[in-house]
C-alpha positions in Angstrom: 132.7 -205.3 -98.9 135.1 -207.4 -100.9 138.5 -205.3 -100.9 141.4 -205.9 -98.7 140.8 -206.6 -94.9 142.8 -206.2 -92.1 142.4 -208.1 -89.0 142.0 -206.1 -85.5 142.4 -207.6 -82.1 140.7 -205.2 -79.6 139.6 -205.0 -76.0 136.4 -203.8 -75.0 134.5 -203.6 -71.9 132.6 -206.8 -70.8 129.5 -204.8 -70.9 129.9 -203.8 -74.3 130.7 -207.4 -75.4 127.5 -208.9 -73.7 125.0 -206.2 -75.2 126.7 -206.7 -78.7 126.4 -210.4 -78.2 122.6 -210.0 -77.2 122.2 -207.8 -80.3 123.8 -210.2 -82.7 121.9 -213.1 -81.1 118.3 -211.6 -81.8 119.8 -210.2 -85.4 120.9 -213.2 -87.3 121.5 -211.0 -90.4 124.3 -209.1 -88.4 127.8 -210.6 -87.5 130.5 -209.2 -85.4 132.8 -207.7 -88.3 129.5 -206.0 -89.9 128.6 -204.3 -86.5 132.4 -203.1 -86.0 132.7 -202.0 -89.7 129.2 -200.0 -89.2 130.4 -198.6 -85.9 133.8 -197.4 -87.0 132.8 -196.0 -90.3 130.0 -194.1 -88.6 132.4 -192.8 -85.9 135.0 -191.8 -88.8 132.2 -189.8 -90.6 130.9 -188.1 -87.6 134.1 -187.0 -86.7 135.4 -185.3 -89.9 136.4 -187.7 -92.0 135.7 -186.8 -95.7 136.6 -189.8 -97.5 134.0 -191.2 -99.7 135.3 -194.6 -99.4 134.2 -194.5 -95.8 130.8 -193.3 -96.5 130.4 -196.2 -99.1 131.6 -198.7 -96.5 129.1 -197.5 -93.9 126.3 -197.5 -96.4 127.0 -201.1 -97.9 127.3 -202.2 -94.3 124.3 -200.8 -93.1 122.1 -202.0 -96.0 124.3 -205.4 -96.0 125.6 -204.7 -99.7 128.3 -206.9 -100.8 131.0 -204.7 -103.1 
């Protein structure tokens, strides 16, 4: 994912953050940006977004491909 980026500031429940941090600690190939991109793009695909760019971002993020 080497296209333009936007920075987000979000509030999440502490339990969700702790679970994410635990996952990231045990999976060094993943980082917070990669996890959020995968989660957000999957959410959009599951909820009717038909943009092929979103599909590409999901697959690239999931399989750690840099565009």
